[in-house]
Every structure is written in C-alpha cells, then in structure tokens.
N, C-alpha and C positions, 0 to 999 in steps of 0.2 A: 828834376826827378819825375819819374812816372807817377801819377796819382790815381789811387783806387778810392778815393774818398766817396765818390759819386755811387760806385757800384756797391760799397760797403755801408752806405748811409743807414739802410734799413737795419743791418746787423747791429751797428752801433747803437741805433735807437732802442732796439729790443734789448740789447744788453745792458743798457743803462738802468732797466727795471730790475736787474738781478743784482744779488749781494756781491761785494768784492770777495776775492780770494780764489777764483777759478784758476786752475793751472793743470799742467799735464799730469796724467795718472787719475785725476778725479774725473767725475762725470763732466763732459765737455760744457763749458759755458755756452758755447754756440758752435755747431759744425756748419761751416759754410757750404758743404757739398756731402752727399752720402746719406744713408739712413742712420738711425739712432744706434743701431748695432755697430755700424762701421765707425762712428764717432767714439765708441768705447774701445776700439781695437787700438793696439800700439802701432804696427806697421802693417796695414793690410796688403793684400795681393794686388790692390790697385795703387800702391805706393804711397799711402797716406803718411805724411811726415809727422814726427813727434818731437816736441821740444823737451829735453830732459834736464835743462839747467832751470834753476829758480827764476820765476818771473816776478821779480821783486824790485823795489826801488834802489837805486844806485848800482844795479847789475849792468855791466858792460859786455861780458862774455855770454854768448848764447851758443849752446850746444844742443845736439839732438841726433836723431836717427831716421833714415828714409831709405828708399830704395838705393842700392849701390850705384855708383858712377852715374849720377843724375844731377842735373842743375837744380839748385835750390835757392830760392830768393827769401829774404827775411824782410817783413813789413812792419813799420811801427806808425801807428796812427793814420793808416791808409797810404803811407809812403814808402816805397821800396828803398831800403837803405843799404842793403848788402846782398851779394850773390856769391855763391860758392858751389863747387863740384863735391859731391859725397864721395867718400873713398870706397875701397872694395868691400869693406864691412858695412857700408851704409852710414858711417858716422859723419858728422860734420860740425863745424865750429867757426863762429865768426866774432869779431869785436866791433861793438857798436861805436860810432864816433862820439855819441852822447849817451850817457847813462840813463837807464830807464827812470822814470818818475812814477810815483803813485797815480794810478788812473790810466797810465798808457796802455794802448792796446797793441799786442804783438801777435804776429801770424807768420808762419812759414809756409811756402808753396813749393811743390816740385814740377818740373816741366818734363814730361815723358811723351815724346813725339809732339803731337799737337794737343796733348791733354794737360790741363793745369789741375793739380790737386792740392787742396788746402789742408793745413792742420786745423786743429781747434783755434778759435779766436780767444786769446788769453789776455787778462787784465792784470797789470802789475799791482802788487800789494805792497804793504809795508816791509821793512827790512827783514831779512832772513833770520829765523830763530838762531841764537847763538850756540845751539847744540844740534848738530846734524844727526839724525836718527841713523841707526844701524841695524842690520839684520845679522844676528850672531849664529843662527841655526844653519845647517848645511842647505844649500840651494841645489837640491838634487831631487830627481823623481821620487816618487812615493812619499815624501815628506809632507806631513798634514799639520804638524806643530810649527809655527813660525815664532821665534823668539828674537828679541833684540833690545837695544838701549835707545833712550831718548831723554830729553830734558825732563827731570822729575815733574810729574804732575801733568805733563804735556799729553793731549789726545793723539794717539796713534792710529792712522788709518792704514790698513794693509790692502794694497791693490794687486790684483792677478789679471794680467792681460788687459790692463785698462779698466777693469771692473772693480768697484769697491767690494771687497770680500769679508772684511771684518774690521771692527773699531774697538779700541781698548784704551786704557789710560796707563801711563807709565807710573810705576810706584815712587815711593820716596827715594829709592836708590837709582831710579831711571830705568828699571828693568820692565819690560812688558812681553806679553805672549798672547797669542791667539791660536785657535784650533779652526782650521779651515773646514769647510763643508765637504771638500773632496781633496784627496792628495794632489800634489803638484805633478805636472807631467814635463817630460823632456820638451824643451822648446817654449815653455811658459815663460812669461816675463813677470817679475815680482818687484814691487817697489813700496816703500813706506813713506807716508808723509806725516809730519807732526805739527800740532798747532799749539801754541801756548799764548793765550790772549789773542792779539791781532798778528802775531809773528807766526811764521810758517818755515818749515824746512823739509827737504826731501833727501831720503837716502839715494845711494846709487841705483841705477837701473839693472837689475839682475836677471840673467837668463838661466833658466833651470837646465841643469846638465844631466847626463846619464848618471843613475846611482846604481850601486851594488847591494851593499848590505844596510843601506839607510833605511829600508822599510822596518827593520828590527830595532833601530836605535831608539832606545827609550829616553823620554823626556821627563825630568823632574819638575813638576808644577807647584808643589808645595813650597818651594823656596829653601833657602839655607838659613833658618832661624834658630837660634840658641833656645834651648828649654822645650823644643817641640819633639814629641815622640812619633808623630804621624808623617810618613814620607808617601807621597802619592804622585801619580804622574800618568803618562800617556805612551802607548805603543801599540804596534799592530796587534790584533786579536790573536790570543793564543801564545804570544811571546812569553817565555819564562824570564822573570825579572829577578835577578840577585842584587840586592842592596848592600853596598860596601860603605863602611864608616872608618875612615883612616886606614884603609888597607885590609880590614877585617870583614869577612862576609857575615853579615848579621841577620838578615832575613831573605827569604825567597817567596815569590807568588807569581801568579800568571795574569797577563792582561785579559780582561773580559771581552764579550762580544762587543761592548761599547767602546773598546780600546782604552779603558781605564785600568789602573792599577793602584793598590795602596797596601802599605804595611804599617804595623805599629812596632816600633822598636822597644827592646827591653828597658833601655835607659834613655832619657832625653838627650838630644844633642847638645854639645858644649862648644862654645866659641873657640874657634881655631881648628876644629876637626875638618876633616875632608869628607864630602859625601858624593858618591857616584853610583849609578845603576847600570847594570849590564843586562843586554837582552839576548836571547838565544831562540831562533826559530828556524826549522828546516835547514839545519847545518850551518846557518849563518849566526854571527854574533856581532854586536856592535856595543860601544859604551856611550853613556850620556856625557855631557860636559861635567867636569870635575868642579864641584862647588865648594866653597870654604864658608864654614859656618860663621855667622856673625852675631 
C-alpha cells in the first residue's frame, strides 16, 4: 500500500493536541490544504471533498460528496485503503475492509488533473448516537427557522455551508428549533449534528432548493402544551397570522419587524386539540405544521 505517514506526521502530531470529535460539518480538525475559509466550505470550486457519513468506531461504509466524475482516494491512518470515481452528482461511497476504531484518522482526497485536494483530517470517535437527528422544517430558500428532532436532551448544532450557525438543546420530547441569523438561500447546504455525552450523530446533508411561498410560512415556537394560553412564533415581517385551534379561527395578529408574533387565546389549550398558524403576505399564504396539544 502507498504510505502517507511521513507527509502527514506533522498533521497527526498537531491533531493529537486537539479534542476528540472532529467530523464533517463542524469546524475542521485540521485542513491539509487551503485557507480557513476553504476548510469551512462543503465542496469548493477547487473540488474539496467532504465526508458525509459518521466518522465513528465500527463504521465501515464511508460516503461523501466531491467534484463529479473525479478520482477519489480514502486514507486511514496515512494508508490509502480505497479508491472510487465520483458519480455525475459528485456522490461517492466505499466500504472499508476493516471497521474504523476510536482514534483512527480518516481523510479523502480528489485527483483533478495533476492537483491533489484533501478533505479535512477527521478522527473517529465513539459509536454513533442511537437517535439520528432530523430536520423537519422545509429546506427551501427564505427559510430562517430550522426545526427538527433528536435524542431528548442532546445538543443540536446546525451547520450552514460547513459553518456552525446555531446551537440548541432538544427538549424532553426530542424537539428543537433555531432561528438563523440570515434566511437560507438556494444552493446552501444544511446539516445538523447532535451530541449526547460522548456519542454523536448527523442528519442527512440537505441542499436548499427554490422556494415559493415558504417566506410567509409561520412557525409556532411556543410549542403545543396543554393549559397554555399564549401562542407565539416567527414569520416574515408584516405577515398576517391566523391562529386556528381544532379548525376554528381563534385569533389573528401580524408579525413585527423583528419577525416575531404572539397571540393570547381566550381559553387555554386542551390536550388532544390541533393547533396551526396560517400566514398571508403579498398574495401568498402558507400554513405552519399541524401540532397536537399534549
């Protein structure tokens, strides 16, 4: 096998001083080429490959994205172990002969002409979290509130284009949400990582698509809790918000310049009722998720 241990000795020495847990989507443990900004990108114009599968002990299948129709090599602990050609969409997948172990180093590289471009250098951690996080909100342009599920109590990190955008904690039902500093744009990449103790898990890598009325879709942030009278949420500034309880229009309001809205119901919510908000703006309308009061 070809050996890269000598050329990567400095990287491995440096990385040994860092904490465990580096993996794709987070700030790179160590980028072997390119600037810090490039290290934070998912797939740059220079063809930087990205590993999208968990880098954890017992993992044998390694997947990722890179420039389409290029040669990609996978290295473990400085040894080239597998090669593959990326498909027309840039996706690739290999199966290791030996499963990763805690502390193993993994890196992918692409060969474009005479140029060799490395992914971030990744270190395998403990086994994957038993609950894979999910994004439940629409993955479309103009969306600024991201909602999802994860293991109850897990820390959820939301990454946009390889940059950590927000961090939150899943509630006792496993639900979480964040409000991004800026709306998502077509072509952005979105991913969520969850941590629970030493265990970690990642959502699918999602590409933001063109949206239509998503910019007026309201989000209910106050939850679906029995005995509560206040319903609040987020929507584009100026959006008219109608709040429906079990199919009955109960209150209307308007999202403020801070994109927030809130109504106080005449009666507290009751377990089993359905709660939904509908938004109207500039001839467009969209509904929030339908929540069941618990």
